[in-house]
C-alpha positions as CSV (number, residue, x, y, z in Angstrom):
1,M,-59.7,191.5,-21.2
2,A,-57.4,190.0,-23.8
3,R,-54.7,192.4,-23.0
4,K,-54.9,191.6,-19.3
5,R,-54.6,187.9,-20.0
6,K,-51.6,188.4,-22.2
7,R,-49.8,190.4,-19.5
8,K,-50.5,187.7,-17.0
9,T,-49.0,185.0,-19.3
10,R,-45.8,187.1,-19.9
11,S,-45.2,187.6,-16.2
12,R,-45.5,183.8,-15.5
13,S,-42.8,183.0,-18.1
14,Q,-40.1,185.1,-16.3
15,P,-37.8,183.2,-13.9
16,K,-38.3,183.9,-10.3
17,P,-35.5,185.9,-8.5
18,K,-34.7,182.9,-6.2
19,L,-34.3,180.6,-9.2
20,R,-32.0,183.1,-10.9
21,A,-29.8,183.2,-7.9
22,V,-29.6,179.4,-7.7
23,L,-28.7,179.2,-11.4
24,W,-25.9,181.8,-10.9
25,V,-24.5,179.8,-7.9
26,L,-24.5,176.6,-9.9
27,L,-22.8,178.3,-12.8
28,L,-20.1,179.8,-10.6
29,A,-19.6,176.4,-8.8
30,N,-19.2,174.8,-12.2
31,I,-16.6,177.3,-13.2
32,A,-14.8,176.9,-9.8
33,A,-14.8,173.1,-10.2
34,G,-13.3,173.5,-13.6
35,V,-10.5,175.7,-12.3
36,V,-9.8,173.2,-9.4
37,W,-9.8,170.1,-11.5
38,S,-8.9,171.2,-15.0
39,P,-5.4,170.1,-16.1
40,V,-5.3,173.2,-18.3
41,T,-4.4,175.2,-15.1
42,S,-1.6,172.8,-14.1
43,I,1.8,174.4,-13.4
44,R,4.0,174.1,-16.5
45,K,6.7,176.6,-15.7
46,V,8.3,177.7,-12.4
47,R,10.6,180.7,-12.2
48,V,13.0,180.4,-9.2
49,T,14.6,183.6,-7.9
50,G,17.3,184.0,-5.2
51,A,18.4,180.4,-5.3
52,R,22.1,179.5,-5.1
53,D,23.6,177.4,-7.8
54,D,24.5,174.6,-5.4
55,D,20.9,174.4,-4.2
56,R,19.0,174.3,-7.5
57,Q,19.1,170.6,-7.9
58,R,17.4,170.1,-4.5
59,L,14.8,172.8,-5.3
60,A,14.0,171.1,-8.6
61,G,13.2,167.9,-6.6
62,V,10.9,169.8,-4.3
63,L,9.2,171.5,-7.2
64,A,8.6,168.2,-9.0
65,A,5.6,167.8,-6.7
66,L,3.8,170.6,-8.8
67,R,3.8,168.5,-12.0
68,D,0.3,167.9,-13.4
69,V,-1.4,169.5,-10.3
70,P,-4.1,172.1,-11.2
71,C,-3.4,175.6,-9.9
72,A,-6.1,175.7,-7.2
73,R,-5.0,172.3,-5.8
74,V,-1.4,173.2,-5.3
75,D,-0.4,172.6,-1.7
76,R,1.6,175.8,-1.3
77,P,2.6,175.3,2.4
78,L,3.9,171.8,1.6
79,I,6.1,173.1,-1.2
80,E,7.4,176.0,1.0
81,T,8.1,173.6,3.9
82,G,10.1,171.4,1.6
83,V,12.2,174.3,0.5
84,L,12.7,175.4,4.1
85,A,13.9,171.9,5.1
86,E,17.5,173.1,4.4
87,S,18.6,174.9,7.6
88,D,20.4,177.7,5.8
89,V,17.2,178.7,3.9
90,R,15.6,181.6,5.7
91,S,12.5,182.1,3.6
92,A,10.5,180.6,0.8
93,V,7.4,182.1,-1.0
94,L,5.5,180.3,-3.8
95,R,3.1,182.2,-6.0
96,R,1.1,180.6,-8.8
97,N,-1.6,181.6,-11.3
98,P,-4.2,179.7,-13.4
99,F,-2.2,180.2,-16.6
100,G,0.4,177.4,-15.8
101,R,3.0,179.6,-14.3
102,A,4.5,179.9,-10.8
103,T,7.3,181.8,-9.0
104,L,9.4,180.6,-6.1
105,R,11.4,183.2,-4.2
106,V,14.1,181.8,-1.9
107,G,16.1,183.7,0.7
108,Y,19.2,182.4,2.6
109,R,20.6,183.2,6.0
110,R,23.6,185.4,6.0
111,P,26.4,184.0,8.2
112,V,28.4,186.3,10.4
113,A,30.4,183.8,12.5
114,R,31.5,180.2,12.9
115,L,31.0,178.4,16.2
116,E,34.4,177.4,17.5
117,A,33.2,174.2,19.2
118,L,31.2,173.1,16.1
119,P,32.7,174.8,12.9
120,E,29.9,173.5,10.7
121,V,27.4,175.5,12.8
122,L,27.1,179.2,11.8
123,L,25.5,182.2,13.4
124,S,23.3,184.3,11.1
125,N,23.0,188.1,11.1
126,E,19.6,187.5,12.7
127,G,21.1,185.7,15.7
128,V,20.1,182.2,14.6
129,L,22.5,179.2,14.9
130,Y,22.2,176.7,12.1
131,K,24.1,173.9,10.4
132,A,25.4,175.0,7.0
133,R,25.4,172.9,3.8
134,R,28.7,174.4,2.7
135,A,31.8,175.6,4.3
136,A,32.0,179.4,5.1
137,T,35.2,181.4,4.9
138,G,36.2,184.9,6.0
139,L,34.2,184.7,9.3
140,P,35.3,185.2,12.9
141,L,35.1,182.3,15.3
142,L,32.5,182.5,18.0
143,R,33.4,181.1,21.4
144,L,30.3,180.5,23.6
145,P,30.2,179.4,27.2
146,R,30.5,175.7,27.6
147,E,27.2,175.5,29.4
148,A,25.5,177.2,26.4
149,L,26.3,174.2,24.2
150,E,24.7,171.6,26.5
151,P,21.5,170.1,25.1
152,S,19.5,171.1,28.2
153,A,20.7,174.7,28.2
154,T,18.5,177.7,27.4
155,L,20.7,179.6,25.0
156,A,18.7,182.9,25.4
157,G,19.4,182.9,29.1
158,L,23.2,182.7,28.7
159,W,23.8,185.1,25.8
160,E,22.0,187.6,23.5
161,P,22.1,186.2,20.0
162,G,21.0,189.4,18.3
163,R,23.6,191.6,20.0
164,V,26.3,189.0,19.5
165,S,25.5,188.7,15.8
166,E,25.9,192.4,15.5
167,L,29.3,192.3,17.2
168,C,30.4,189.4,14.9
169,A,29.2,191.2,11.8
170,R,31.2,194.3,12.7
171,A,34.4,192.5,13.9
172,S,36.1,193.1,10.5
173,E,36.1,196.8,11.3
174,F,39.1,196.3,13.5
175,G,41.1,193.6,11.6
176,P,40.7,190.5,9.5
177,A,37.5,188.7,10.5
178,E,38.9,185.2,9.9
179,K,41.7,185.9,12.5
180,T,39.3,187.2,15.1
181,V,37.7,185.3,18.0
182,V,34.5,186.7,19.5
183,D,34.4,185.7,23.2
184,V,31.0,185.4,25.0
185,E,31.5,184.7,28.7
186,S,28.9,183.1,31.0
187,T,28.5,186.5,32.7
188,G,27.5,188.1,29.3
189,R,30.8,189.9,28.9
190,L,31.8,190.4,25.3
191,C,35.2,190.9,23.8
192,L,37.2,190.6,20.5
193,N,40.5,188.7,20.4
194,M,42.4,190.0,17.4
195,G,44.9,188.1,15.4
196,S,47.6,190.5,16.6
197,G,47.1,189.4,20.2
198,A,45.2,192.6,21.0
199,R,41.9,192.4,22.9
200,I,38.9,194.7,22.7
201,E,36.8,194.5,25.9
202,F,33.1,195.6,25.4
203,G,31.7,194.4,28.7
204,S,27.9,193.9,28.4
205,S,26.0,194.3,25.2
206,E,24.5,197.6,26.4
207,Q,25.5,200.7,24.3
208,L,27.3,198.5,21.8
209,G,27.1,201.2,19.1
210,D,28.6,203.8,21.4
211,K,31.4,201.4,22.3
212,F,32.2,200.8,18.6
213,D,32.3,204.5,18.1
214,E,34.7,205.0,20.9
215,V,37.1,202.3,19.7
216,H,37.1,203.9,16.2
217,R,37.8,207.3,17.8
218,I,40.9,205.9,19.6
219,L,42.1,204.2,16.5
220,R,41.9,207.4,14.5
221,T,44.3,208.9,16.9
222,H,46.5,205.8,17.2
223,P,46.0,203.8,13.9
224,T,48.5,201.0,14.7
225,L,47.4,200.5,18.3
226,L,45.9,197.0,17.8
227,E,48.6,195.9,15.4
228,E,51.1,196.6,18.2
229,G,49.2,194.4,20.6
230,F,47.6,197.1,22.7
231,G,44.2,196.3,24.1
232,V,41.2,198.6,24.5
233,N,38.6,198.5,27.2
234,V,35.3,200.3,26.5
235,T,33.2,198.6,29.1
236,A,32.4,202.2,30.1
237,P,32.4,204.0,26.8
238,S,32.7,207.4,28.5
239,K,35.9,206.2,30.2
240,P,37.9,204.1,27.7
241,V,41.1,202.5,28.8
242,V,44.1,201.6,26.6
243,V,45.8,198.4,27.9
244,P,49.5,197.7,27.4
245,P,50.4,194.6,25.3
246,S,51.6,192.5,28.2
247,R,48.4,193.0,30.1
248,A,46.1,192.9,27.1
249,Q,47.3,189.4,26.1
250,K,47.0,188.0,29.7
251,Q,43.3,189.0,30.1
């Protein structure tokens, strides 16, 4: 009988499973609260990658908001939005850890053309028009239809930014980019006006790669064609036309 009574006493002294689970939850909650509120996890050092030298002072001002903020309470979207406030910044990614360190990775837009009507506005290689913080050199001028610049205009309906950015990015294949004007007509017709007075007619943006290949094929046979003011029409790439200087400059 004594043995049985002893066993019964021992079983009563063990915590119930439910009570155990509650204790674990409370312990984890206490640890989580410590991580959230503890100043020990505050960001003390931020490594910035990809930033331009002329943008570091602005970024330092944005990152000042991290000072004395525990890791788990850092408002990451707010910091990233502050970095993206500059229009020539394409991406911003903030990573942090509970050991007082964080990393900010910044990416910038790559300009491929300057807008002729608004030289401070650039076109990126992704087809985005944006106002740049600093002057850009060595880029072709982009001439858009007048109606495309009106505030009420729907740009996508008048031109194809992605295809036009590709054309601008490749303009230097035929001559100095800074002396080239990329024309986008209201009909969607594309052409390059070269510094020599020559003109390369691409027509629509369809088969743009094939049209570039055809111009290169012609220039391999006649390397000085554009320098002499001749024009090339590859509206139909299978039937290219070389245009005499007098006609090329009048188009």
